[in-house]
C-alpha positions as CSV (number, residue, x, y, z in Angstrom):
1,X,13.0,-2.4,16.6
2,X,13.8,-2.1,12.7
3,X,12.8,-6.2,12.1
4,X,9.4,-5.4,14.2
5,X,8.8,-2.5,11.8
6,X,9.7,-4.3,8.5
7,X,7.4,-7.5,9.5
8,X,4.5,-5.4,10.8
9,X,4.8,-3.1,7.4
10,X,4.4,-6.8,5.2
11,X,1.3,-7.9,7.5
12,X,-0.2,-3.9,6.4
13,X,-3.1,-3.8,4.0
14,X,-3.3,-0.6,1.9
15,X,-6.3,0.9,4.4
16,X,-4.6,0.3,7.4
17,X,-1.2,1.9,5.6
18,X,-3.4,5.0,4.8
19,X,-4.6,5.2,8.4
20,X,-0.9,4.9,9.6
21,X,0.1,7.7,7.2
22,X,-2.7,10.1,7.9
23,X,-2.2,9.8,11.9
24,X,1.6,10.7,11.0
25,X,0.8,13.0,8.7
26,X,-1.6,15.0,11.5
27,X,1.3,14.8,14.0
28,X,0.6,11.4,15.2
29,X,-2.8,12.3,16.3
30,X,-5.6,13.0,14.7
31,X,-9.6,12.4,15.2
32,X,-10.8,9.6,13.8
33,X,-13.7,11.5,12.2
34,X,-11.2,13.2,10.2
35,X,-9.4,10.5,9.1
36,X,-12.8,8.9,7.5
37,X,-13.1,12.4,5.9
38,X,-9.8,12.0,4.3
39,X,-9.8,8.8,3.4
40,X,-13.6,9.3,2.0
41,X,-14.9,5.8,4.0
42,X,-17.7,5.5,6.8
43,X,-16.8,5.3,10.0
44,X,-18.5,1.4,10.2
45,X,-16.3,0.7,7.3
46,X,-13.1,1.7,8.9
47,X,-13.3,0.9,12.1
48,X,-12.4,-2.7,12.0
49,X,-8.6,-1.4,10.5
50,X,-8.5,0.9,13.5
51,X,-9.4,-2.0,15.8
52,X,-6.9,-4.3,14.2
53,X,-4.4,-1.7,14.7
54,X,-4.9,-0.9,18.1
55,X,-4.3,-4.7,18.9
56,X,-1.0,-5.0,17.1
57,X,0.3,-1.7,19.5
58,X,0.3,0.6,16.7
59,X,-2.2,3.4,17.8
60,X,-4.5,4.0,20.8
61,X,-7.7,4.9,20.9
62,X,-9.3,7.7,23.5
63,X,-13.1,8.5,23.9
64,X,-13.3,12.3,23.9
65,X,-16.9,12.7,23.6
66,X,-19.1,13.6,26.4
67,X,-22.9,12.4,27.2
68,X,-24.3,10.6,24.3
69,X,-21.9,11.7,22.3
70,X,-19.0,9.6,21.2
71,X,-16.1,10.8,20.2
72,X,-12.8,9.2,19.7
73,X,-9.0,10.2,18.8
74,X,-6.5,8.3,17.7
75,X,-2.6,8.4,18.8
76,X,0.2,6.8,17.3
77,X,2.2,4.6,19.7
78,X,5.9,4.4,19.7
79,X,5.7,1.7,17.6
80,X,2.9,2.7,15.1
81,X,5.4,5.8,14.5
82,X,8.0,4.0,13.2
83,X,6.3,2.2,11.0
84,X,4.5,5.5,9.9
85,X,7.7,7.2,9.3
86,X,8.7,4.0,7.7
87,X,6.1,4.3,5.3
88,X,5.6,7.8,4.6
89,X,9.4,8.0,4.2
90,X,9.0,5.0,1.6
91,X,6.3,6.3,-0.2
92,X,8.5,9.5,-1.1
93,X,11.2,7.9,-2.0
94,X,9.1,6.3,-4.6
95,X,7.7,9.0,-6.1
96,X,11.6,10.5,-6.4
97,X,12.9,7.2,-7.7
98,X,9.6,6.4,-10.2
99,X,10.1,10.0,-11.7
100,X,13.8,9.6,-11.4
101,X,13.9,6.4,-13.1
102,X,11.4,7.4,-15.8
103,X,13.3,10.5,-16.7
104,X,16.3,8.4,-17.3
105,X,14.7,5.6,-19.9
106,X,16.6,6.2,-23.0
107,X,13.5,5.2,-25.3
108,X,12.1,9.3,-24.4
109,X,15.0,11.2,-25.3
110,X,15.4,8.5,-28.8
111,X,16.1,10.1,-32.6
112,X,14.8,6.7,-33.7
113,X,11.4,5.9,-31.1
114,X,9.3,6.3,-34.1
115,X,10.7,3.4,-36.3
116,X,11.5,1.5,-33.4
117,X,10.7,-2.3,-33.7
118,X,9.0,-1.5,-37.1
119,X,12.2,-2.8,-38.9
120,X,15.1,-5.9,-38.4
121,X,18.1,-3.0,-37.5
122,X,16.5,-0.7,-34.9
123,X,14.2,-3.0,-32.5
124,X,14.9,-3.0,-28.0
125,X,16.3,-5.8,-28.1
126,X,19.3,-4.6,-30.4
127,X,19.3,-1.1,-29.2
128,X,22.9,0.1,-27.1
129,X,21.3,2.8,-25.4
130,X,18.5,0.8,-23.9
131,X,20.8,-2.1,-23.0
132,X,23.1,0.2,-21.6
133,X,20.3,1.7,-19.4
134,X,19.5,-1.7,-18.5
135,X,22.7,-3.0,-17.3
136,X,23.4,0.1,-15.3
137,X,20.0,-0.7,-13.3
138,X,21.0,-3.9,-12.6
139,X,24.5,-2.8,-11.5
140,X,22.9,-0.2,-9.7
141,X,20.8,-2.6,-7.5
142,X,23.8,-5.4,-7.0
143,X,25.7,-2.4,-5.7
144,X,22.7,-1.6,-2.9
């Protein structure tokens, strides 16, 4: 199922991804009107995304309205839950990695930042701290 999840994630656009994440965060089911409210879009603009996700087997749509009032509840399928979980976890991990990555850039702590690049002696290309950091980042990536 992991390869199915990965291939489906690659096919999703930004709106579809956000819809799945919102349904997942809401407990794997949510009223359709609440999705539109959270995303700040009209149902007419959002329904094509819901229909695509339903065709892919990622969610189901249930009419719970009565009479002339049409109200839908959408629920993630098992596959949809797996995809949404992966998206939410990846998003959280990226936030942590981005913050962690940025806080470790040596330039932020460099006593020579004010003169870096203004002389031939102190440049990013010649910086031992920056080069060491880049080397460590490459090393970490190759070990993964």
